[in-house]
C-alpha positions in Angstrom: -3.4 -20.4 24.3 -4.7 -19.3 27.6 -4.1 -15.6 28.4 -3.6 -14.1 31.9 -7.3 -13.0 31.9 -8.3 -16.7 31.4 -9.5 -16.3 27.9 -8.2 -18.3 25.0 -6.3 -16.3 22.4 -4.9 -17.2 19.0 -1.1 -17.2 19.3 1.8 -18.0 17.0 4.1 -20.5 18.7 7.2 -22.4 17.7 9.4 -25.1 19.2 13.2 -24.7 19.5 14.0 -26.2 16.1 11.3 -24.1 14.4 12.5 -21.0 16.1 16.1 -21.6 15.0 15.0 -22.2 11.4 13.1 -18.9 11.4 16.2 -17.1 12.7 18.3 -18.7 9.9 15.9 -17.4 7.3 16.0 -13.7 8.5 17.8 -11.6 5.9 19.2 -9.0 8.3 22.6 -8.0 9.4 21.3 -7.9 13.0 20.6 -11.6 12.8 24.0 -12.4 11.4 25.9 -12.8 14.7 23.3 -15.3 15.9 23.5 -17.2 12.6 27.3 -17.3 13.0 26.9 -18.6 16.6 24.5 -21.3 15.3 26.9 -22.4 12.7 29.7 -22.6 15.3 27.6 -24.7 17.7 26.6 -27.0 14.8 30.3 -27.5 13.8 31.2 -28.2 17.5 28.4 -30.8 17.8 29.5 -32.5 14.6 33.1 -32.6 15.8 31.9 -34.1 19.1 30.0 -36.8 17.3 33.3 -37.8 15.6 35.3 -37.5 18.9 33.1 -37.9 22.0 36.0 -36.8 24.2 35.5 -33.3 23.0 32.1 -33.3 24.8 33.8 -34.1 28.1 36.3 -31.3 27.5 33.5 -28.9 26.7 31.7 -29.8 29.9 34.9 -29.4 31.9 35.5 -25.9 30.4 31.9 -24.9 31.1 32.0 -26.0 34.7 35.4 -24.2 35.2 34.0 -21.0 33.7 31.0 -21.2 36.1 33.5 -21.3 39.0 33.2 -24.9 40.1 36.3 -26.5 41.7 38.1 -29.3 39.9 37.1 -31.6 42.8 33.4 -30.9 42.3 33.8 -31.3 38.6 35.4 -34.7 39.0 32.7 -35.8 41.4 30.0 -34.6 39.0 31.5 -36.5 36.0 32.0 -39.6 38.2 28.3 -39.4 39.3 27.2 -39.3 35.6 29.3 -42.3 34.8 27.9 -44.3 37.8 24.4 -43.3 36.8 25.0 -44.5 33.3 26.4 -47.8 34.5 23.3 -48.3 36.7 20.9 -47.6 33.9 22.8 -49.8 31.5 22.6 -52.7 34.1 18.8 -52.1 34.5 18.4 -52.3 30.7 20.4 -55.5 30.6 18.1 -57.0 33.2 15.0 -56.0 31.3 13.8 -53.1 33.5 11.1 -51.2 31.6 11.6 -47.4 31.2 9.2 -46.0 33.8 9.2 -43.0 36.0 12.0 -44.2 38.3 14.1 -45.2 35.3 13.6 -41.8 33.7 14.7 -39.9 36.8 18.2 -41.4 36.5 18.6 -40.9 32.7 
């Protein structure tokens, strides 16, 4: 990788999945809270796969915790739905996935 001085340096890197796998393999009590959090998030995502409404509820809770108003949240969720309907229509009409299409997804 390129260093701040412009020289190329050998560096160990990992993508998100690889990094999480490394954390899972650490045999340390200090890593245990993070491992428990990963297990909780995994369980939540599996439950959301079974019941997609849970995903919407999680988004609502997250927006409320961030301090957004219910009106803003409703507008946001409605905008997501409209964008999905538009991209579905484009797919139905044979629009190829290009730059403009990707912006909406």
